[in-house]
C-alpha positions in Angstrom: 28.4 3.0 -10.7 30.9 2.0 -8.2 30.4 -0.1 -4.9 32.2 1.6 -2.0 31.7 0.1 1.6 27.8 0.6 2.2 27.1 3.3 -0.3 27.3 3.6 -3.9 29.0 6.3 -6.0 26.5 7.3 -9.0 26.0 9.7 -11.6 22.7 11.3 -11.3 21.1 12.5 -14.5 18.0 14.6 -13.9 15.9 15.7 -16.9 17.4 18.9 -18.3 20.4 19.1 -16.2 24.0 18.1 -16.3 25.2 14.9 -14.7 26.1 15.2 -10.9 28.0 12.7 -9.0 26.4 11.8 -5.8 26.5 9.0 -2.8 23.5 6.8 -2.0 23.0 3.8 0.3 23.6 0.5 -1.3 20.1 -0.9 -0.9 17.0 -1.2 -2.8 15.1 1.5 -1.0 17.7 4.1 -1.9 17.6 3.1 -5.6 13.8 3.6 -5.6 14.1 6.9 -3.9 16.6 7.9 -6.5 14.5 7.1 -9.4 10.9 8.0 -7.8 9.5 4.4 -7.9 10.1 1.0 -9.2 13.6 0.5 -10.7 14.6 -1.0 -14.0 18.1 -1.5 -15.1 20.0 -1.8 -18.3 23.5 -2.6 -19.1 24.4 -1.1 -22.5 28.2 -0.6 -22.2 30.8 -3.4 -22.2 32.2 -1.9 -18.8 30.4 -3.3 -15.6 28.3 -0.2 -15.5 24.4 -0.2 -15.1 21.9 2.6 -16.0 19.2 2.5 -13.4 16.0 4.2 -14.1 12.2 4.4 -13.2 10.6 1.2 -14.7 7.1 2.9 -14.9 8.4 6.2 -16.0 7.1 6.1 -19.6 3.7 5.0 -18.4 3.5 7.7 -15.8 4.6 10.3 -18.3 7.6 11.5 -16.5 10.1 13.9 -18.2 12.9 12.2 -20.4 16.2 12.5 -18.9 17.9 12.3 -22.4 15.9 11.9 -25.6 17.1 10.9 -29.2 15.0 13.3 -31.4 14.4 14.0 -35.1 14.5 16.8 -37.2 11.2 18.2 -36.1 12.2 17.7 -32.4 9.9 14.7 -31.9 11.5 12.1 -29.5 12.4 8.8 -30.8 11.4 5.6 -28.7 14.3 3.3 -28.3 13.9 -0.6 -27.6 17.2 -2.3 -26.7 17.6 -6.1 -27.2 19.4 -8.4 -29.2 19.2 -5.7 -31.9 18.7 -1.9 -30.9 15.5 -0.5 -32.6 13.7 3.1 -32.8 10.2 4.4 -33.3 9.3 8.0 -33.8 6.2 9.7 -32.9 3.9 8.7 -36.1 5.3 5.2 -37.1 3.5 2.3 -35.3 6.5 -0.1 -35.7 9.9 0.0 -34.6 12.9 0.0 -36.9 16.1 -1.8 -36.2 19.3 0.0 -37.0 20.6 -2.8 -38.9 18.0 -2.7 -41.4 18.8 0.7 -42.6 21.9 -0.3 -44.6 25.5 0.7 -44.6 26.5 3.3 -42.0 23.5 2.7 -39.4 24.8 -0.5 -37.4 24.9 0.1 -33.7 28.6 -0.4 -34.1 29.1 2.2 -36.8 27.0 4.7 -34.8 28.9 4.5 -31.7 32.3 5.0 -33.9 30.6 8.2 -35.1 29.5 9.5 -31.8 32.9 8.5 -30.4 34.5 10.8 -33.2 36.2 7.9 -34.7 34.2 8.1 -37.8 32.1 10.3 -40.1 28.6 9.8 -40.7 27.3 10.0 -44.2 23.5 10.2 -44.2 21.7 8.3 -46.8 20.2 10.5 -49.7 16.7 11.0 -49.5 14.5 10.2 -52.5 11.8 12.6 -52.9 8.3 10.8 -53.4 7.0 11.4 -56.6 3.5 12.8 -56.6 0.9 11.3 -59.3 0.5 13.8 -62.2 -3.2 14.1 -61.9 -6.2 12.5 -60.2 -9.3 11.2 -61.6 -12.2 13.8 -61.9 -15.2 13.7 -59.7 -18.5 12.7 -61.2 -20.5 15.6 -59.7 -23.8 14.3 -60.9 -23.4 11.0 -59.5 -22.2 12.4 -56.1 -25.3 14.8 -56.2 -27.6 11.8 -56.7 -26.0 10.2 -53.7 -27.2 13.0 -51.5 -24.4 15.4 -51.7 -25.1 19.0 -51.4 -24.6 22.4 -53.2 -21.2 22.8 -51.2 -19.9 19.9 -52.3 -20.7 20.6 -55.9 -18.9 24.0 -55.8 -15.9 22.2 -54.3 -15.8 19.4 -56.8 -16.0 21.9 -59.8 -12.9 23.6 -58.4 -11.2 20.2 -57.9 -12.1 19.1 -61.5 -10.8 22.3 -63.2 -7.5 22.0 -61.2 -7.0 18.2 -62.3 -8.2 19.0 -65.7 -5.5 21.5 -65.7 -3.0 18.9 -65.0 -4.3 16.6 -67.3 -4.1 18.9 -70.2 -0.3 19.5 -69.2 0.2 15.8 -69.4 -1.6 15.6 -72.8 0.8 18.3 -74.1 4.0 16.7 -72.7 3.0 13.5 -74.4 2.0 15.5 -77.6 -1.6 14.2 -77.6 -3.7 16.7 -79.7 -7.1 14.8 -80.3 -9.2 12.1 -79.2 -8.0 9.9 -82.1 -4.3 10.4 -80.9 -5.4 9.7 -77.5 -7.2 6.3 -78.4 -4.0 5.2 -80.5 -1.6 6.0 -77.6 -4.1 4.0 -75.0 -4.4 1.2 -77.6 -0.4 0.8 -77.9 0.2 1.3 -74.2 -2.5 -1.5 -73.5 -0.9 -3.8 -76.0 2.6 -3.5 -74.8 1.4 -4.1 -71.1 -0.4 -7.2 -72.1 2.5 -8.5 -74.2 4.9 -8.0 -71.6 2.6 -9.5 -68.9 2.1 -12.5 -71.2 5.6 -13.1 -71.6 6.3 -13.0 -68.0 3.2 -15.6 -67.4 4.6 -17.7 -69.9 8.0 -17.7 -68.1 6.3 -18.5 -64.9 4.4 -21.4 -66.3 7.5 -22.9 -67.8 9.3 -22.6 -64.7 6.3 -24.2 -62.8 6.6 -26.9 -65.2 10.5 -27.2 -64.9 10.1 -27.5 -61.1 7.4 -30.2 -61.5 9.4 -32.1 -64.1 12.6 -32.3 -62.1 10.6 -33.6 -59.0 9.3 -36.4 -61.2 12.8 -37.1 -62.7 14.3 -37.4 -59.2 11.4 -39.5 -57.8 11.5 -41.7 -60.7 15.1 -42.4 -60.2 14.8 -43.1 -56.7 11.8 -45.3 -57.0 12.9 -47.3 -60.0 14.7 -50.1 -58.2 11.3 -50.5 -55.9 9.1 -50.5 -59.0 11.2 -53.2 -60.6 11.2 -55.3 -57.5 7.4 -55.0 -57.4 7.0 -56.0 -61.1 9.2 -58.9 -60.3 7.0 -60.0 -57.7 4.1 -60.0 -59.8 2.5 -56.9 -58.6 2.0 -58.4 -55.3 -0.7 -56.7 -52.9 1.7 -57.3 -50.0 4.8 -55.8 -51.7 2.5 -52.9 -52.9 1.3 -52.3 -49.1 5.1 -52.4 -47.8 6.2 -50.0 -50.7 3.0 -47.8 -51.6 4.5 -44.4 -51.5 7.6 -45.3 -53.5 5.4 -47.0 -56.2 2.8 -44.3 -56.2 5.7 -41.6 -56.6 7.1 -43.9 -59.4 3.6 -44.1 -61.2 3.0 -40.3 -60.9 6.3 -39.6 -62.6 5.6 -42.1 -65.5 2.2 -40.5 -65.9 3.8 -37.0 -66.0 6.2 -38.1 -68.6 3.6 -39.7 -70.8 1.5 -36.7 -70.6 4.4 -34.6 -71.6 5.1 -37.0 -74.6 8.5 -37.6 -73.7 10.4 -40.1 -75.4 13.8 -39.4 -73.6 14.1 -37.7 -70.2 15.8 -34.4 -70.0 18.7 -34.0 -67.8 18.1 -32.3 -64.3 21.2 -30.1 -65.0 19.8 -28.8 -68.3 16.5 -28.0 -66.8 18.0 -26.2 -64.0 19.9 -24.2 -66.6 16.7 -23.4 -68.6 15.0 -22.4 -65.1 17.9 -20.0 -64.3 17.7 -18.3 -67.7 13.9 -18.0 -67.7 14.2 -16.5 -64.0 16.8 -13.9 -65.4 14.4 -13.0 -68.2 11.3 -12.5 -65.8 13.3 -10.4 -63.5 14.7 -8.1 -66.6 11.2 -7.8 -68.0 9.5 -7.0 -64.7 10.5 -3.4 -64.4 9.4 -2.8 -68.0 6.0 -4.4 -67.1 5.5 -2.2 -64.4 6.3 1.0 -66.3 4.1 -0.2 -69.0 1.1 -0.7 -66.6 1.7 2.9 -65.0 1.8 4.3 -68.6 -1.4 2.6 -69.5 -3.0 3.5 -66.4 -2.2 7.2 -66.8 -3.4 7.2 -70.6 -6.6 5.6 -69.5 -7.1 8.1 -66.8 -6.4 11.0 -68.9 -8.9 9.8 -71.6 -11.4 9.3 -69.0 -11.1 12.8 -67.7 -11.3 14.3 -71.0 -14.5 12.6 -71.6 -15.9 13.3 -68.3 -15.1 16.9 -68.6 -16.7 17.7 -72.0 -19.8 15.4 -70.9 -20.2 17.7 -67.8 -19.8 20.9 -70.1 -22.3 19.5 -72.6 -24.6 18.8 -69.5 -24.4 22.3 -68.1 -25.0 23.9 -71.6 -28.0 21.8 -72.2 -29.3 22.7 -68.7 -28.8 26.5 -69.4 -30.7 26.2 -72.8 -33.6 24.6 -71.2 -33.7 27.5 -68.7 
């Protein structure tokens, strides 16, 4: 936007139209008339150029001049600040470009738009759907007041999920309830074993952190406690150095409780802490998979038990009739 005498040379960008150079008066009223209301200004470029717009246009529902749209045609909402961020129609929160990883910073995107670089979109990883869901307890739902229509839907749903459950059993070579129980037991044992290992590492890490603190406090307050002892455990000295003496006593009590005859070195404790942290991080993916495996097997076992229980119940009702 260039200033020339008492007029401004501007590039008018109307919704759905090509940009058009025009001249307007160099005053606030002319700018307000050009945008149709209160003005707002943005300075997104390094050059001394301003984008002037209707500051209430979004609230008024005015048509968009230019829109950044997703694959389905929905417009993104753009928020400029220290970091540019965008939000689609469905998400509730804005996403900063820089959090999307390599290739999505504002500078990199500008280079792509200017034809100076080639954009390589991130590969989308398809969300894995659950293999099967828990069956519906139809009798319990009927007891809660559900009607015949719900019961018909639940029967179809249960048949569909039971078919998926049977496929899962076949894939895992489970051909009997005994085999099912054995796999559930083995998966549960592995889950708890990994969980206990991680908890033990966390407990030891907490011990190390506490011990390091006590060792450092003990070293820092040793001279103060020696002076306190030489002063005959003077109350006046205690009042003047209460915090240091309390830390020293707490450290000594922790050493006695741990049965330490010789204090470990802080460096050695730090090395042990790092090794435990590595072990915990290495075990956690296996722990998560073991938990998912155990839950899937238990869910399949529950589905089979519920399915045969419902069949027995229906057969008994037909025989009674």
